[in-house]
C-alpha positions as CSV (number, residue, x, y, z in Angstrom):
1,X,-155.9,-76.5,-64.1
2,X,-153.9,-77.7,-67.1
3,X,-151.8,-80.4,-67.4
4,X,-147.9,-80.0,-67.2
5,X,-148.0,-81.9,-70.4
6,X,-150.4,-79.5,-72.3
7,X,-148.2,-76.0,-70.8
8,X,-144.8,-77.4,-71.5
9,X,-144.6,-77.8,-75.4
10,X,-146.3,-74.0,-75.7
11,X,-143.3,-72.7,-74.0
12,X,-140.5,-74.0,-75.7
13,X,-142.0,-72.7,-78.9
14,X,-141.8,-69.4,-77.5
15,X,-138.2,-69.4,-76.7
16,X,-136.4,-67.1,-78.9
17,X,-134.3,-68.5,-82.2
18,X,-132.0,-66.3,-83.8
19,X,-129.7,-66.7,-87.1
20,X,-126.3,-66.8,-86.8
21,X,-124.3,-63.3,-86.5
22,X,-122.4,-62.3,-89.7
23,X,-118.6,-62.8,-88.6
24,X,-117.2,-61.4,-92.2
25,X,-116.3,-58.2,-89.9
26,X,-114.2,-60.1,-87.7
27,X,-116.0,-58.0,-84.8
28,X,-117.8,-60.9,-82.6
29,X,-118.5,-59.8,-79.1
30,X,-117.5,-63.1,-77.0
31,X,-119.5,-63.9,-74.5
32,X,-122.4,-61.8,-75.5
33,X,-125.1,-63.4,-77.5
34,X,-128.8,-62.4,-77.5
35,X,-131.2,-64.9,-77.3
36,X,-130.1,-68.8,-78.4
37,X,-128.1,-69.1,-81.3
38,X,-128.8,-71.4,-84.1
39,X,-125.7,-73.5,-85.2
40,X,-124.7,-74.9,-88.2
41,X,-123.7,-78.0,-86.4
42,X,-125.5,-80.1,-84.7
43,X,-125.8,-79.6,-80.6
44,X,-122.9,-81.0,-78.7
45,X,-121.0,-81.4,-82.5
46,X,-119.0,-78.5,-83.4
47,X,-115.7,-79.6,-84.5
48,X,-114.1,-76.2,-83.3
49,X,-115.8,-76.6,-79.7
50,X,-114.6,-79.0,-76.7
51,X,-116.8,-80.8,-74.7
52,X,-117.2,-82.3,-71.5
53,X,-120.0,-84.9,-70.2
54,X,-121.9,-83.4,-67.2
55,X,-121.1,-84.7,-64.0
56,X,-122.3,-84.3,-60.4
57,X,-120.4,-82.1,-58.3
58,X,-120.7,-81.8,-54.3
59,X,-119.8,-77.9,-53.3
60,X,-118.9,-77.0,-50.0
61,X,-118.4,-73.0,-49.0
62,X,-118.0,-70.5,-45.8
63,X,-120.4,-67.5,-45.3
64,X,-118.6,-64.5,-46.5
65,X,-118.7,-61.2,-44.9
66,X,-120.9,-59.5,-47.3
67,X,-123.3,-63.0,-47.5
68,X,-123.9,-62.0,-43.3
69,X,-127.6,-60.8,-42.8
70,X,-128.9,-62.2,-46.1
71,X,-131.2,-64.6,-47.2
72,X,-129.8,-67.4,-48.9
73,X,-131.9,-66.8,-52.4
74,X,-130.2,-63.1,-52.6
75,X,-127.1,-64.3,-52.0
76,X,-126.9,-67.4,-54.2
77,X,-129.0,-65.3,-57.2
78,X,-126.3,-62.4,-57.0
79,X,-123.1,-64.1,-56.3
80,X,-123.6,-66.6,-58.6
81,X,-124.6,-65.5,-62.5
82,X,-124.8,-68.9,-64.5
83,X,-128.2,-69.8,-63.8
84,X,-131.6,-67.8,-63.4
85,X,-133.2,-66.6,-59.9
86,X,-136.3,-69.1,-60.8
87,X,-134.0,-71.7,-61.0
88,X,-131.8,-71.1,-57.8
89,X,-135.6,-70.6,-56.1
90,X,-136.4,-74.1,-57.2
91,X,-133.7,-75.5,-56.1
92,X,-133.7,-74.3,-52.7
93,X,-137.4,-75.6,-52.4
94,X,-136.6,-78.6,-53.4
95,X,-134.0,-79.4,-50.4
96,X,-131.0,-80.0,-52.0
97,X,-129.0,-77.0,-50.1
98,X,-127.7,-77.5,-46.8
99,X,-126.8,-74.8,-44.6
100,X,-124.8,-76.6,-41.6
101,X,-126.0,-80.0,-42.3
102,X,-130.0,-78.9,-42.4
103,X,-132.1,-78.1,-45.3
104,X,-132.3,-74.7,-46.3
105,X,-135.2,-72.7,-47.6
106,X,-134.8,-69.2,-49.9
107,X,-135.6,-66.7,-46.5
108,X,-132.9,-68.4,-44.3
109,X,-130.7,-65.5,-43.1
110,X,-126.9,-66.3,-43.3
111,X,-125.1,-65.8,-40.2
112,X,-121.0,-65.7,-40.1
113,X,-119.5,-69.1,-39.6
114,X,-122.6,-70.9,-41.5
115,X,-121.7,-73.4,-44.0
116,X,-123.4,-74.0,-47.2
117,X,-123.2,-77.7,-49.0
118,X,-124.7,-77.9,-52.2
119,X,-124.7,-80.6,-55.3
120,X,-125.5,-79.7,-58.7
121,X,-124.9,-81.7,-62.2
122,X,-122.4,-79.6,-63.7
123,X,-122.6,-78.8,-67.0
124,X,-119.1,-77.1,-68.3
125,X,-119.6,-74.9,-71.0
126,X,-117.8,-75.9,-74.4
127,X,-114.5,-74.2,-75.1
128,X,-112.7,-73.5,-78.6
129,X,-111.2,-76.6,-79.8
130,X,-107.7,-74.9,-79.8
131,X,-105.2,-77.7,-78.0
132,X,-102.9,-76.0,-75.9
133,X,-99.9,-75.9,-77.5
134,X,-96.6,-77.3,-75.6
135,X,-93.4,-74.5,-76.7
136,X,-90.8,-75.8,-74.5
137,X,-90.3,-78.8,-71.4
138,X,-87.3,-78.3,-68.7
139,X,-87.2,-80.9,-66.5
140,X,-84.2,-80.1,-65.1
141,X,-85.4,-76.2,-63.9
142,X,-89.0,-77.8,-63.4
143,X,-90.9,-75.4,-65.7
144,X,-93.0,-75.6,-69.2
145,X,-93.5,-72.6,-71.6
146,X,-97.3,-73.0,-73.1
147,X,-99.8,-70.9,-75.5
148,X,-103.1,-71.1,-74.0
149,X,-105.8,-70.7,-75.8
150,X,-108.7,-67.9,-76.0
151,X,-111.6,-69.3,-73.8
152,X,-109.6,-71.6,-71.3
153,X,-109.2,-70.3,-67.9
154,X,-105.9,-71.2,-66.2
155,X,-107.7,-72.5,-63.1
156,X,-111.2,-74.2,-62.0
157,X,-113.7,-71.2,-61.5
158,X,-117.1,-70.7,-61.9
159,X,-118.5,-73.1,-64.2
160,X,-115.2,-74.4,-65.3
161,X,-113.1,-77.3,-63.3
162,X,-112.2,-79.8,-66.1
163,X,-112.0,-77.1,-68.8
164,X,-109.1,-75.3,-67.2
165,X,-105.4,-75.0,-68.4
166,X,-104.2,-77.5,-65.0
167,X,-106.8,-79.9,-65.7
168,X,-105.9,-80.2,-69.4
169,X,-102.3,-80.5,-68.9
170,X,-102.6,-83.2,-67.1
171,X,-105.7,-85.1,-68.7
172,X,-104.6,-84.3,-72.4
173,X,-100.6,-84.3,-71.9
174,X,-100.2,-86.1,-68.6
175,X,-98.4,-83.3,-67.5
176,X,-99.2,-81.9,-63.4
177,X,-98.8,-78.5,-63.6
178,X,-98.6,-75.3,-61.0
179,X,-99.9,-71.8,-62.2
180,X,-97.2,-68.8,-61.8
181,X,-99.0,-66.4,-63.4
182,X,-102.4,-66.1,-64.9
183,X,-104.2,-65.5,-68.4
184,X,-107.7,-64.1,-68.6
185,X,-110.0,-66.2,-69.8
186,X,-110.9,-64.9,-73.2
187,X,-107.2,-63.9,-73.5
188,X,-104.8,-66.4,-75.5
189,X,-100.9,-66.8,-75.4
190,X,-97.5,-67.5,-73.6
191,X,-97.7,-68.7,-69.7
192,X,-95.0,-70.2,-67.9
193,X,-96.2,-73.1,-65.9
194,X,-93.9,-74.7,-63.0
195,X,-93.6,-78.6,-62.6
196,X,-93.7,-78.4,-58.8
197,X,-94.7,-76.7,-55.9
198,X,-91.1,-74.8,-54.9
199,X,-90.6,-74.2,-58.6
200,X,-94.1,-72.4,-58.7
201,X,-93.1,-70.3,-55.5
202,X,-89.8,-69.2,-56.9
203,X,-91.3,-68.3,-60.4
204,X,-94.1,-66.6,-59.0
205,X,-92.2,-64.4,-56.8
206,X,-90.5,-63.1,-60.0
207,X,-93.9,-61.8,-61.5
208,X,-95.2,-60.3,-58.1
209,X,-92.0,-58.6,-57.9
210,X,-92.5,-57.1,-61.7
211,X,-89.2,-58.9,-62.7
212,X,-90.7,-60.3,-65.5
213,X,-90.7,-58.1,-68.9
214,X,-94.1,-58.9,-71.0
215,X,-95.3,-57.8,-74.0
216,X,-98.8,-58.3,-75.7
217,X,-100.7,-58.2,-79.4
218,X,-103.7,-56.7,-79.3
219,X,-106.3,-56.2,-82.4
220,X,-108.5,-52.7,-81.3
221,X,-111.4,-50.3,-82.7
222,X,-110.4,-47.2,-85.3
223,X,-107.2,-45.7,-86.3
224,X,-104.2,-46.2,-83.3
225,X,-101.9,-43.0,-83.4
226,X,-98.7,-43.6,-84.8
227,X,-96.7,-42.1,-82.2
228,X,-95.8,-44.4,-78.6
229,X,-98.3,-43.6,-76.3
230,X,-98.0,-44.3,-72.6
231,X,-101.1,-44.5,-70.3
232,X,-100.4,-44.4,-66.3
233,X,-103.9,-44.4,-65.0
234,X,-104.7,-46.2,-61.7
235,X,-107.7,-49.3,-61.6
236,X,-110.1,-50.7,-59.3
237,X,-112.4,-53.4,-59.9
238,X,-115.7,-51.9,-58.4
239,X,-118.1,-55.0,-59.5
240,X,-117.3,-58.7,-58.9
241,X,-120.1,-60.5,-60.3
242,X,-118.8,-58.9,-63.8
243,X,-115.3,-58.5,-63.2
244,X,-115.4,-54.7,-63.9
245,X,-112.1,-52.5,-63.7
246,X,-112.3,-49.0,-64.0
247,X,-109.7,-46.0,-63.9
248,X,-110.3,-43.9,-60.5
249,X,-107.7,-42.0,-57.8
250,X,-108.0,-44.7,-55.8
251,X,-107.2,-47.6,-57.7
252,X,-103.5,-49.0,-58.0
253,X,-100.8,-47.8,-59.8
254,X,-100.8,-48.9,-63.5
255,X,-98.7,-48.2,-66.6
256,X,-98.9,-49.8,-69.9
257,X,-96.8,-48.1,-73.4
258,X,-98.6,-48.9,-76.6
259,X,-97.5,-48.8,-80.0
260,X,-99.1,-49.4,-83.2
261,X,-98.0,-52.0,-85.5
262,X,-100.3,-52.1,-88.4
263,X,-103.5,-50.1,-89.5
264,X,-106.8,-52.5,-91.4
265,X,-108.6,-49.9,-93.0
266,X,-111.2,-52.1,-94.2
267,X,-112.2,-53.0,-91.0
268,X,-111.1,-49.8,-89.4
269,X,-109.3,-51.4,-86.8
270,X,-105.3,-51.4,-85.4
271,X,-102.6,-54.2,-84.5
272,X,-101.2,-52.4,-81.2
273,X,-98.2,-54.0,-79.1
274,X,-98.9,-53.6,-75.7
275,X,-96.3,-53.3,-72.6
276,X,-97.6,-53.1,-69.7
277,X,-95.2,-52.4,-67.0
278,X,-97.6,-53.4,-63.7
279,X,-99.9,-56.5,-63.7
280,X,-103.1,-55.4,-62.7
281,X,-106.4,-57.3,-63.6
282,X,-108.0,-56.0,-66.9
283,X,-104.7,-53.7,-67.3
284,X,-104.3,-53.3,-70.8
285,X,-108.2,-53.5,-71.8
286,X,-109.1,-51.0,-69.7
287,X,-106.1,-48.6,-70.6
288,X,-107.0,-49.2,-74.4
289,X,-110.8,-48.3,-73.4
290,X,-109.2,-45.4,-72.0
291,X,-107.4,-43.7,-75.3
292,X,-110.8,-44.8,-77.1
293,X,-109.2,-47.7,-78.9
294,X,-111.2,-50.9,-76.8
295,X,-110.3,-54.4,-77.8
296,X,-112.5,-55.2,-81.3
297,X,-114.5,-58.1,-79.6
298,X,-114.1,-57.3,-76.0
299,X,-117.4,-58.3,-74.3
300,X,-117.1,-55.5,-71.1
301,X,-115.3,-52.6,-72.7
302,X,-116.2,-52.1,-76.2
303,X,-120.0,-52.4,-77.1
304,X,-121.8,-48.9,-77.8
305,X,-124.7,-50.8,-75.7
306,X,-123.0,-50.2,-72.5
307,X,-120.6,-47.6,-73.1
308,X,-122.1,-45.1,-75.6
309,X,-120.9,-43.5,-78.7
310,X,-117.5,-43.1,-77.5
311,X,-116.9,-46.7,-75.6
312,X,-115.7,-45.5,-72.5
313,X,-112.7,-42.9,-73.7
314,X,-111.7,-41.0,-70.9
315,X,-113.4,-43.4,-68.4
316,X,-116.5,-43.3,-66.4
317,X,-117.6,-40.2,-64.5
318,X,-116.4,-40.5,-60.5
319,X,-118.9,-37.9,-59.1
320,X,-120.8,-40.3,-56.4
321,X,-124.1,-41.0,-56.4
322,X,-126.3,-39.3,-54.1
323,X,-128.8,-42.8,-53.9
324,X,-125.5,-45.4,-52.9
325,X,-123.8,-46.3,-49.9
326,X,-120.0,-47.2,-48.7
327,X,-119.0,-50.8,-48.6
328,X,-118.6,-50.6,-44.9
329,X,-122.6,-48.8,-44.6
330,X,-123.5,-51.2,-46.7
331,X,-122.2,-54.7,-44.7
332,X,-122.6,-52.9,-41.3
333,X,-126.4,-52.7,-42.5
334,X,-126.0,-56.6,-44.0
335,X,-125.0,-57.5,-40.6
336,X,-127.5,-55.5,-38.5
337,X,-130.5,-56.7,-40.4
338,X,-132.9,-58.8,-37.7
339,X,-135.7,-59.4,-40.2
340,X,-135.9,-61.1,-43.4
341,X,-136.4,-58.6,-46.4
342,X,-138.4,-60.8,-48.5
343,X,-138.0,-58.5,-51.5
344,X,-137.9,-59.5,-54.7
345,X,-133.8,-59.6,-56.3
346,X,-133.3,-57.4,-58.4
347,X,-129.9,-58.8,-60.4
348,X,-129.5,-56.0,-61.8
349,X,-128.8,-53.4,-59.0
350,X,-128.5,-55.4,-55.9
351,X,-125.1,-56.0,-54.3
352,X,-123.1,-52.9,-56.1
353,X,-122.5,-51.1,-53.2
354,X,-121.3,-54.3,-50.9
355,X,-118.8,-55.5,-53.7
356,X,-117.3,-51.9,-54.6
357,X,-114.6,-50.2,-52.5
358,X,-115.4,-47.1,-53.5
359,X,-118.8,-44.9,-54.0
360,X,-120.4,-45.6,-57.5
361,X,-121.4,-42.7,-59.9
362,X,-125.1,-42.8,-61.3
363,X,-123.1,-43.7,-64.8
364,X,-121.0,-46.5,-63.2
365,X,-124.5,-48.0,-61.8
366,X,-125.8,-47.8,-65.3
367,X,-122.6,-49.5,-66.7
368,X,-123.0,-52.4,-64.1
369,X,-126.4,-52.7,-64.3
370,X,-126.2,-52.9,-68.6
371,X,-123.4,-55.5,-68.3
372,X,-125.8,-57.5,-65.8
373,X,-128.5,-57.2,-68.0
374,X,-126.7,-58.2,-71.0
375,X,-125.3,-61.8,-69.4
376,X,-128.9,-62.6,-68.1
377,X,-130.1,-62.2,-71.3
378,X,-127.3,-64.0,-72.9
379,X,-128.2,-66.8,-70.5
380,X,-132.1,-66.8,-71.3
381,X,-132.1,-70.4,-71.9
382,X,-131.9,-71.5,-68.2
383,X,-135.0,-68.8,-67.2
384,X,-137.1,-72.0,-66.8
385,X,-140.5,-72.9,-64.8
386,X,-141.2,-76.2,-67.2
387,X,-140.5,-78.7,-65.5
388,X,-142.0,-79.6,-62.4
389,X,-140.6,-82.4,-60.2
390,X,-139.8,-83.5,-56.5
391,X,-135.7,-83.7,-55.8
392,X,-135.9,-83.1,-51.8
393,X,-134.2,-86.2,-51.5
394,X,-131.5,-85.5,-54.0
395,X,-128.3,-85.0,-51.8
396,X,-129.4,-87.5,-49.4
397,X,-129.2,-90.1,-52.4
398,X,-125.9,-88.8,-53.2
399,X,-124.2,-88.7,-49.9
400,X,-126.9,-91.2,-47.8
401,X,-126.9,-88.8,-45.1
402,X,-130.1,-87.8,-43.5
403,X,-131.0,-84.5,-43.4
404,X,-132.8,-82.8,-40.5
405,X,-135.0,-79.3,-42.0
406,X,-134.7,-76.5,-40.2
407,X,-137.9,-75.4,-38.3
408,X,-139.8,-72.1,-39.9
409,X,-140.4,-69.5,-37.8
410,X,-144.3,-68.9,-36.8
411,X,-143.0,-65.0,-36.1
412,X,-142.8,-62.1,-39.3
413,X,-140.3,-60.6,-37.4
414,X,-137.7,-63.5,-36.5
415,X,-135.5,-64.5,-39.1
416,X,-135.0,-68.2,-40.2
417,X,-131.8,-69.4,-39.6
418,X,-129.4,-72.3,-39.0
419,X,-128.1,-74.0,-36.2
420,X,-124.6,-73.5,-35.1
421,X,-122.0,-76.1,-36.4
422,X,-120.4,-77.7,-33.7
423,X,-116.9,-78.5,-33.6
424,X,-116.3,-77.3,-36.9
425,X,-113.9,-74.6,-38.3
426,X,-113.0,-73.0,-41.4
427,X,-110.1,-75.2,-42.3
428,X,-113.0,-78.3,-42.6
429,X,-113.5,-77.3,-46.3
430,X,-113.0,-80.4,-48.2
431,X,-111.8,-81.4,-51.8
432,X,-114.8,-83.0,-53.2
433,X,-114.3,-85.8,-55.2
434,X,-116.0,-85.7,-58.5
435,X,-118.6,-88.6,-58.6
436,X,-118.5,-91.0,-62.4
437,X,-120.5,-88.4,-64.9
438,X,-122.0,-91.9,-65.9
439,X,-123.8,-92.3,-62.4
440,X,-127.0,-92.6,-62.7
441,X,-129.5,-89.1,-61.4
442,X,-130.5,-88.9,-57.9
443,X,-133.5,-87.0,-59.1
444,X,-136.6,-88.0,-59.5
445,X,-137.7,-87.7,-63.6
446,X,-140.9,-85.6,-64.0
447,X,-143.9,-87.0,-65.7
448,X,-143.0,-84.9,-68.7
449,X,-139.5,-84.0,-70.0
450,X,-139.5,-81.7,-73.1
451,X,-136.8,-82.5,-76.2
452,X,-133.2,-80.5,-75.5
453,X,-133.2,-80.7,-71.6
454,X,-131.0,-82.5,-69.4
455,X,-132.0,-86.2,-68.6
456,X,-129.9,-86.1,-65.2
457,X,-130.9,-83.1,-63.6
458,X,-133.9,-81.7,-65.9
459,X,-132.9,-78.5,-67.3
460,X,-133.1,-77.0,-70.6
461,X,-129.7,-77.4,-72.5
462,X,-128.3,-74.4,-74.4
463,X,-127.3,-74.4,-77.3
464,X,-123.8,-74.5,-78.6
465,X,-121.7,-70.8,-78.4
466,X,-120.1,-69.5,-81.7
467,X,-116.4,-70.5,-81.5
468,X,-115.5,-66.8,-81.9
469,X,-117.5,-65.4,-79.1
470,X,-115.2,-67.2,-76.5
471,X,-112.2,-65.3,-76.7
472,X,-110.6,-61.6,-77.2
473,X,-107.9,-59.9,-79.7
474,X,-105.0,-60.1,-76.7
475,X,-102.6,-62.4,-76.8
476,X,-99.8,-62.6,-74.7
477,X,-96.9,-62.5,-77.3
478,X,-93.3,-62.7,-75.2
479,X,-92.1,-63.0,-71.7
480,X,-88.5,-62.1,-70.5
481,X,-87.1,-63.4,-66.8
482,X,-84.0,-63.0,-65.5
483,X,-83.7,-66.7,-64.3
484,X,-85.3,-68.6,-67.8
485,X,-84.7,-66.0,-70.1
486,X,-87.2,-64.9,-73.4
487,X,-89.9,-66.8,-74.6
488,X,-92.8,-66.2,-77.4
489,X,-95.2,-67.2,-79.4
490,X,-95.8,-66.4,-83.3
491,X,-97.8,-63.5,-83.8
492,X,-101.5,-64.8,-84.0
493,X,-103.4,-65.1,-87.3
494,X,-105.8,-61.9,-86.7
495,X,-103.0,-59.7,-85.6
496,X,-101.4,-60.0,-89.0
497,X,-101.0,-57.2,-91.5
498,X,-103.3,-58.5,-94.1
499,X,-105.3,-60.8,-92.1
500,X,-108.1,-62.9,-93.9
501,X,-110.9,-62.6,-91.3
502,X,-109.7,-66.5,-90.3
503,X,-108.5,-66.5,-86.2
504,X,-107.5,-69.8,-86.1
505,X,-103.5,-70.4,-86.3
506,X,-100.8,-68.3,-86.6
507,X,-99.8,-65.4,-89.0
508,X,-97.1,-66.1,-92.0
509,X,-98.5,-69.8,-91.5
510,X,-96.3,-70.3,-88.7
511,X,-95.3,-73.6,-87.5
512,X,-94.7,-74.9,-83.6
513,X,-92.3,-77.8,-83.5
514,X,-93.5,-80.9,-81.1
515,X,-91.4,-80.7,-78.3
516,X,-93.7,-83.1,-76.5
517,X,-92.6,-86.2,-78.3
518,X,-88.8,-85.2,-78.0
519,X,-89.7,-84.8,-74.6
520,X,-91.0,-88.7,-74.4
521,X,-88.2,-89.9,-75.7
522,X,-85.9,-87.8,-73.6
523,X,-87.7,-89.4,-70.4
524,X,-87.1,-92.7,-71.8
525,X,-83.3,-92.3,-72.3
526,X,-82.9,-91.2,-68.7
527,X,-85.4,-93.7,-67.3
528,X,-83.2,-96.5,-69.1
529,X,-79.6,-94.5,-68.2
530,X,-81.2,-94.8,-64.8
531,X,-82.0,-98.3,-64.5
532,X,-78.7,-99.5,-66.2
533,X,-76.8,-97.6,-63.7
534,X,-79.0,-99.2,-61.0
C-alpha cells in the first residue's frame, strides 16, 4: 500500500491548469470556468478582487419537507453544491455533523422535525473590488441610495456572508441598513436601503405593490430590433439548485418593455433599455433570452453549450417527459421510504422532480443536467480525496460538548435514524456568532499537507476567479418611487456606445460625489446642536 506522501504530489500534479481566456471581446461567462484558471497575480493578491480571511462557522437548520425520507448524504450533496460529493461524504464519515445532537453518518435517513448542526471552515469567494457607491443619505426619511457592484449578493446566502451588501455597508461605512428590494448577485446598479426596520417595511410595500417604476440597461447578443418590444410571458423557477427560470403558462405573470439604445457591430452586441412592469426572478434575463438576445455574458441563459445554437429563443419545450413524476408524487415517495436507498448520488439528475412545481420536459431536464455538470466542473478544484485525517472531535472541541453516536442498525431493511428532539421547536434556530478567524484549528493536522491547501480545514484552495466572470451586463439604472422621487446612476462604462472593453467605471467618465463625507459633517453638526441645546 502506498503512503500518503507518495500519492499526494502525483494527484496534485494532475490538476488541470488552463491559460486565462481572452476577454478582449467582452463576452466572458460569469461563474463558468473550466478547470483552474491561471491568474496573472499571486493567489489572494489580485487588485481587482476583494478577499476575506476564512473563519469557522456554526450552522443550524431544521429538515425541510423535500428532505424527509432521504439519506443525509444525498440531501447535502444535491442541495449544497459548493463542494464535491467526496468532500461531504468525508465530512460525514469524520463525524462533524449532528442530527438532533448526535453524530450523523452518510446513510442516516432524515425525518420531519430533525435538526441538523454542522461546523465548517467558511471560505467566502472573493468579489470584485469595486466599492459600494453611496449616492444619497436621508437621515430624516430613513433611507440610503446606493449602487451595488456586480458579484455581491444583497443578503447573506450560500457561501457569502461578510461579502454581502448589508454586511459591507456596516463594515465599510458603519451604516446599519435594511433591505427593501433585491438585485441578483451578478447584477449591478441602483438599490434603495432603509435605515430602520419601520422604514424598510414601508418602502418594501411600495415595491411589493408595484408602485416603483424601474429601468435597467443590458448588453445583449446580436442586433436587437429598433422598434419597441413588449414581452408578456409568465415565468416559473423550476430548479432551485441552479436558480433556473423558464417560461410556462403555469408561471407568474411577467411583462417587460425593451428599447434598443445602440448597436456594437464589432462585437455584434446591442445595448438595450429594459423596463420591467412586474418584479419576477430573472425576469429581464429570461425575457431577453426568449427574444433570442440573451445578456452577452449570462452564465445561465446565454451559452450555446447548454441551450444550443438558438440560445433558448422562443422558450423551452414544455411537453412532459414520460419518465418524470410530479413534485407531489416525488415528495410522497420520499416520505414513504422505509429503507435507505444506498445508491450513488447523481448530482446532475437527482432532485429534479422534488424541486420543480411542474412536470419537466426532456429538453428542460437536459438543460438542468448540463448546468449542474457545468457548475461541478467549474468547482473541480474541490473534488478531493488527497488528505487523510481524523476530525471526529472537531465539533466537540468547538462547542465543548460530548456527542453520542447514532446506533448502527443491524438490519438491512431498517433505516438509520436520529433520536427525536426533546422540548425543541423550529423557533430554536439561533443566530450563531462568528468565531475569531485567527482561532486555532480544532481539526487534527494530517501527516502530509500539500502546498495550496488550507492549513485550518485541509481542503485545496481554489485559484482566484477572473474578475470579469463575477458579474453580468445588467444594471439597475433608475428607480422612481411615489414617496422618495427618482434616483439614478450614471450609465455603466460597458453600456456606452463606443465601449473600449474596460468594464470598470462609468460611461463618458461620469463622477459620483462623495456624499459620505457630507453626511458625516451633517451628523457632527446635528450632534453639536443637540449638545448645545441640552
